[in-house]
N, C-alpha and C positions, 0 to 999 in steps of 0.2 A: 499390611497387605492390600487393603482397598486402596491405600494413596497409590501404591506401586502398580496396581491395576489401573487406574485411572491416569497414572504419568505415561503409561505404555500405550494406552488406549489414545493419548492425545498425541504421543510421538508419531504412532502410526497414522492419526488422521493428518498430522501436520505432514508427515512424508508423502502421504497420498495426496493432498493439498498442492504442495509444491512440486510434484511431479507430473501434474496433468498435462496432457498434451493438447488438449481441445481449446484451449485458451493460451495465446501466445502472451506474455506478460509484457516483453518490450519487443515490438516489432521493428523498432529502429535500432540499428546497429551503432547510431551515436551516442546512446545513452543507456545506463541502466540504474535501476532503483533497488537498494538493499535495504532491511529492515534491521532493526537490533534483535528481534526474536521472531518465533514463529508461532508462538503462543501468548496469547492475551487475555485479560479479564476484563469484563466491563468497567470504564472508569480508568483504566490505564492509559499511558501516553505512548503512542507509536513514535520512536525516534528513527528517522530516515536518513538516507543518504542519496544523493542523484549524482550520478558520476559521468561526466564528458568522456568519452572513449573516443573523441574524435579529434583530429589535429586544428579544428577550427574553434574560435570563440562561439560559443551559443548564446542566445538571448532567451530568458525563462522569467516567469513570475513564480515565486514561491508562496503566494496570497491562499489563504485557505479558502478563498471564493473560486479557486480553479483547482485543487486539490480536493477530489472528492472521495468518501468511503462509500464501497460497494460491497453488497452481500450476495453470495453466490444463491439463485435461486433453489431451492430446495426440489423442485418438481423438473425444472430444465438445468440441468447442470452447467451447460454453456452460456446460460444466461445470468447477467449480472444487475442486479437492482440498486438505486443510490439510495442511500441512507440519510434520512434528513439532517441538517446539521444540528448541534445543539443551539438552542435558542436562536436569538439574532447574532450573526456574526458581523462584525464592523470589518469592512475590507480596508486593508491598507496597502499603497502601492508599494510592491516590493520586488522592482525590477532587478534582475540579476544579468550580467554578463558573465557567464562560465568559460573561463578560460579552457584552452584544450588540456585535458587530461585533468582537470581541476575536480572538485568534489564541492557541494553544498549540502549542509544539513537543513532539515526540516522536520515539523512536530505535528502529531495528529492526535486528537484524543478521541478514544472509543467511549461512546457515550454510555453513561451509567446503566442505562435501561437497554442497552443493546441484548438482542437474544441470541442464544449461541448458534455457532455456523462458521461457514468459512467466508473471509471478507478478503478485501485487497483496497490499496489506495490506487486512485488513476488522476492522472493530471495532464493537461497539454504537454506535449514532448517540446523541449528545448531547440530552437531553430537557429539557424545562421542568418544572419540578416538577407532579407530579400527571398528566403525560401517560403513557401507555402504553409499555412498554418492549418494541416490538417490531420496530423498523427496525435495521437494520446500515447502515454506510456503508463504501465502499471506495475505495481509492486508483485512480486511472487504473492501467493495466496498464503494468509496465515488463518489460525483458528481463534475465536472468541467464545467465552461462554463457560459453563459450568465445568466442562472438561478441563480447560485452563485453571480454574480453580483449585482443583484437585492436583493438578501437576505443581503448583507453585508451593505447596507446604509440604 
């Protein structure tokens, strides 16, 4: 019964986190970001897909140096705070020309010591050659924490 209650709670939090209207996850109609789940535990690997929705080839980097994990501020719901990366990250050049309507996969590990809360992944938006590099694109929000642990078992 306790697991059922935790799973229901996680589903409600996940649904609420995903339906927020105060933070636009993808300001650009050119791309979308989807994740494999809406609830994770500390130490889990988030598997994401970056989708090119446009009819143009877009340039991007899927390097972890540019994809950041952010946690929603508990006091200011519209505010997101960067989560420090796990240890030293070695950055490799991962340039990608994302063809029209193509998809690229990426991975991001939730730190093992991540506190419970609502998170997202944010990265520079892929752009067409010559476009200004001013936008970011974010995943929908997802839940991490003790609630996620109860929902998995």
